[in-house]
N, C-alpha and C positions, 0 to 999 in steps of 0.2 A: 615788356610787355609779354613776351612767351610766357615768361614765368609765372605772370599772374594769370595768363588763360589756363596755365597746368595747375595752378593751386585752385581755381575756381572749378575746374574738372576734379581734381581730387576731393574738395569740399561737397560738391554735387554727389560723387559716388558714395562717400562716407554718408552723407543724409540719407540717399537711396538706401543703402544697405542697413542703416540705423531704424528706419520706417519699417522694412521687410522684415527685422529683426522685432521690431516692437510689435508688429501685427500677429507675428508668428507667438511670441509672449503671449499676447490676448488670447490667442486661439488656445494654448496650451492651458492658461489658467481657466477659461471657460469650461473645456472639457473636464479639467478636475473638479470643479465644482459639479458639473452635470453628473459626473460618475459617483461622487461622493452622494448626492441625493439620491440617485438612483438605486445605490447599493443600499442605503438606508431603507428607502422605502420596499425593495425586495425583501430585505432580511425582516423588516416588521410584517409583510405581508404572509412570508412563511411563517412565523410566529403566529399569527391571526388566524391563518388557514389550521394549523393545529391545535389553538386554543376554540375556533369553531367546532372541530371535531367533537373534542374534549366536551363541549357544552351540549352538543346533539346527543351523545351519548348519555351523558348525566340527564338529559332531559327525558330521554324515552326512560331510563331506568326509574326517574322521579315518576315520571306518568305512569309505568306499570304500578310501583308501589302504591300511589295514590289512588288508583282503579283498585287495587286489592282491598285497601282499607275503607274505599267507600262503596265497595259490594259489586261494581262493576267495571272491567277493564278499562272502557271507554270513556267513563266520568272522569278518569285522570288525565286522559289527554285531553278531554274538554276544560277542566279546571286549569291546565297548563296552558291551553290556548289562551283561555281569557285572560290569565297573568300576563302572556306575551302582549295581548291586544291593549291591555292597559298601560303596559312600558313603552310599546310602540307611540302609544298617543302622547305620553309623559314625554318621550324622547322627541317626538317632533314639534313638540311645543319647546323645548328648550335648546333644540340643535344649533340654532344661529351663535348663541350665546354660548356653550358650551363644545359644540364640535367644529362647528366651521371657522371660528374665529381662532380657536386653539391649532386647527390644522396649519392654518393660513400662518400664523405667527410661527411655528414648527418651521414650515418649509422656507420662508424668508430667513429664519436664524440658519438654518442648515445651508442656504445659498451665500449667505454672508458671512459667514463665520470663517475666522482665519486659519489656517494651518497652523497646528505647532512646529516650530522648527526644530530638528532633531539635535541641535545644540544646546537646547534650553531644557 
């Protein structure tokens, strides 16, 4: 009888240890996914900042050039402002299809992608 009690206690301890280990494993897997997504978002954000600076400088140069061609400097800025206004309107019309859905798909794929094993 005493052996059965000891076996049950051992089984209970093993089950408790298994549950704690499983919870810890799920925590570590969640942290791994979160850090992957965060690192991807941060690196892409840094690239976007550099590209934004590039396009700002390109836009100023193009506006100055257009202003010179059109006769007055501010005409070039008006022309580019009009271009960006039209671009913004078109972008707002197609944003759901092209931007939001693609971003959602990308984030879901990042979260659920499997890590490649080092042995493969």
